[in-house]
N, C-alpha and C positions, 0 to 999 in steps of 0.2 A: 296182717293178711295182705297179700298182693292184690292186683287188679280184680275188682268185683266181677267183671265179665269173665275174665279168664278162670277165676276160681269156680264160678257157676258152670262154665263150660266143662271143666274137669269133673265136677260133680255129676253132670248129666252123662258124660262119657262113662263114668264108673258105676253109676247107680240107677239111672233112668231106663225105662223100657224103650224099645225100638221106636215106637210112635213118637215120643217126645224128642228123641234124637233126630228123627227125620224132620219133625217140625222145626227144630233148631236149625238144621242144615238149610231148610227152605227159607227161614226167616233171616238168617244171618250169613249164610255161606253161599247164597246164590244158587242152590241146587233146586232141581225141578220139584214142584209140588206133587207130581205124579207118584213120587216115592212115598208120600204120605198116604195117598190112595191105596198103594200096594200094601202098606203096613196095616191099613184098616180091613183088608179083605179077610184076614184070619179071624176077625171078630164077627163077621156077618154070617148069619145062619141061613138055612135053606128056606125059611119062611120070610126072608128079606130083612128081618130085624137084626139088631146087634146085641151081643151078649158077651160071655166069657170074661166078665169083670172089666169091661172097657171103662166103666165107672168103677173104681177099685174097691168101693166099700162093701160090695157083695160079690162073692166069688161064684156066681151062678152062670152056667153056660147058656141058659135059655135067653131068648130075646126079651128085652125089656125096653119100654119107651125111654127111660133115662139114658140107656146106652145108645139109643138112636140119637138122642140129643148130643151126646159127647161126640159121636161120629160126625154129625152135621157141623159141630163147632170146629172139629179138625179139618173137615173139608173146606169150610169157609176160610180158615187160617192158611190153608195150603195154597189158595189161589188156583187150584186145579179143580177138575170136576170129573164125575163119572155118572152119566145119565142113567145107566142101568142100575148102578148101585143105589142111587137116590130114589129111583122109581120103585125098586123093590122095597126099600125102607118105608116109603110112603104107603105102599100097599099093605104093609104090616100095620102101620098106624091106622089106616082106614078100617082094616079088619078088627083091630083092637077097639076102636071107637064104636063100631057097629055092635060088637059084642057087649060093650059097656052100656050102650043105650043112653048115653049122656050128652046128646046133641053135639057130637063131634069131639068131645073131650076124651083124653086118655089119662090113665093113672101113671105114676112114676114106675111102679113095679107090680108084681103079682105075688101071690102067696107061695109060689114055687121057690122063692128065695129062702124060705124057712128050712129047706132041705140042705142048705149050703152055709159055710161060714159067712157071717155078715156082721157089720157094725151094729151096735145095739139100737141106734136111731133108725135103722131100716126095719120098720115094723108095719103093723097093719094100716097105719095112716097113709102109707105109700100106695095102698091098693085102691084108693078113691080117686076117680077122675076129677081133675081140678085144673086151675090155671097153671099150677106147677105140676107137670112140665108142658102142658098144652100150649101156653102162650110162648114159651121159649122155642118150642119146635116150630110153630107157625112163623114166628119172627125170623128164625134162621132160614126157613124156606124162602121167605121174601128176600133175605140177604143173598141167598144163593141164586135168586131170580129163577126159581124152579116152581112151576105151577103144577098143581095136582088137585083134583076135586076135594081131597081131605083138607087141604089148606083153606079153602073157602069155608068149609064147615067149622073148622077150628077158629077161624077169624070171627065168624058170626058168634060163636060161643064166647070168645074172649070179650068182644064188645058188650055182649049181654051181661056178662059177669061184672065187667068194670062199671056198668051203669048202676050196679047195686052198691049200697053202703056196706062197708066192712069187707070188701072183696080181698083186700091185702092186709094181712095181720102179721106176717113174718117176713124176714129178709129174703128168704129163698123165693117166695112168691113174688116179692118186689122185683128181684133180679129177673125172673122169667118175664114178668109183665113189661119191664123196661126194655128187654130185648125185643119183644113184640112191638112196642110203641116206637122204638128206634128204626124199625124196618118196614112197618106196614105203610102202604102207599098213601093213605089219608093223613097227610102230614099235619094239617091244621087241627084235625080232631085229636091226633096223637099228642101234639104239643099242649093242647088244652088239658088233656087228661094227665099228662106228665106234670104240669104245673100244679094241678089239684093234688096229685100224689105227693109231690115235693113238700107241700105245705104240712104234710102229716109224717114226714120222715122221722121226727123225734118220737113218734108213738109206735113205730114199727119194731116188733120184737127182733132181737139179734141184729139190728142194723146200728152200727157204731159210727156215729158222727164224730165222737171223741177219739182221736188216735191213741189215747192212753187207756181206753176202756179195756177191762180185763175179760177173759173168757172168750168163748167162740162167738164169732159173728162176721158179717160182711161189712164192707166199708164203702165210702164213695168211690174208691178205686175199682171196685167190682162193677159199678155202674158206668164209670168213666175211665176205663183201663188205659186209654191213650189220650194224648193231649188234644186230638181232634175228635174225640168222642162226642156223639150227639148230646149227651147229658152232662158234659163238662160245665156248662153254664148254670146248672142247678146248684153248684157248690162254689163257695168263695175261694179265693186264692189261698187264704189261711187254712181252710179245711183241707184242700188238696195238698198244700205244702206240708202240713202236719202229718198227713198219712204217708206221703212220700218219704219224709224223714224217718218215720217209724218203719216203713218197709225196708229202707236201706239199712237201718240199724239191725234189723232182724236176720240178716244173712248170718249163717252159722259158720263155724270154723272149717267145716268140710266143704264150704262153697255153696251149699244148698240152703233153701229156706225151710223152716219148720212148718208143721201143721198143728192145729190146736184142738184136735179131737182124737178119739181112739179108734183106729181102723181095725179090721178083723185079723190082721197078721202083719208080720214084719215085711213081707213082700208088698202088701198093700200100702204100708206106710212109706216105703221107698218109692212106689209108683206115684203116690200122691205128692211126695216131695219133689219128684221130677216135674209133675204138672205145675205145682205152684212156683217152682224155681223158674221154669220157662216163662210163666206169666209175669213173674217179678222182673225178669230181664226185659221183656217187651215193654212193660209199663215204665220202668226206670229209664230206659233208652228213649222212649217216646217223649217223656217229660224232660229230657236233657239232664238227668241226674247222673248218668254214667256214660262212658264211651264204650263202643264195641271194639276194644283193642285187646289183643291177646299178647 
C-alpha cells in the first residue's frame, strides 16, 4: 500500500459523509471551519437539538443528546463557531434535563429510537440520565468557551457523581468524564480526580490498556488522541507506543480503518469508518507516526 495519509484521503473522498470530508479539509487543507458548521446545519432540528443519525448507530431523525455531543465535537474540531447554533442546542439540553428531573443530567437517547433502525447496543440503558453523556457535553461546552445556565447545572451534577464510589464502570463513561475533567476550569480538582481514576484503569470494563486485547473497547488513544493531550501523562511511552503501532497496522487495503461492532446498516458502517479514519489520521500525525504527504 502506498502512503498512509494519501490512501486514507482517497477513502474519505470515496466513502465518507460530507461532515468528515469538511473536517478533513479544515484539519489538513487549510479550509475554513465554517464549512463544517454549514455541514452540521442539516442535522439540527427545530427544537435546537441534533438528530438524523449524526451519531450513525441509530437512524433516528429526532433530536438526541448523543447527537448534540457529536455536533459539539465537530464544532470544537473545526475551530469555528456559531453562537445561535450552540445556544439552541443548549436550550434543547436544558429542556431535556428539566424533563428528566435528574439534577441537570441528560440521557444519551430516548425510546423514540425504537421506531428506527439502530445497533443492538442502543437500547433502554441509553434512556437513563447519567455521566454518559452529561459529562462529555459539559466538558465540550467548556472547551468551546460557551457559557449557558445548563452547563453550570451539568457541572454540579458531574462533581456530585464523581464524589461517589463506583461512578465509572465502563470505558464510555470514562471517556465522557475525562473530557469533562480536561476542560473544566477547576484544574487542581480535575487533576486530583483524574489521578484517582487512572489508578483504576485496569478495572474499567471495555478499556483496553493492552494493544493486543481482542473485541470492542476504547484505548489510551481515546483519552489522549494527540501528543499534547491533557491526559497523555497518565500513560507510559510503551503503552502509547504499542497502541500507535496497532492503530497504524489496522489500516485496511481500501485506506480506511475498520470498526469492531455491528452498526445498523451498510451506510452506517461506512459513516463510522469515515469517523474513525479521520481520527486515526489526526492521532498518527500528532504523534509523528505518519506524514501528511499526498
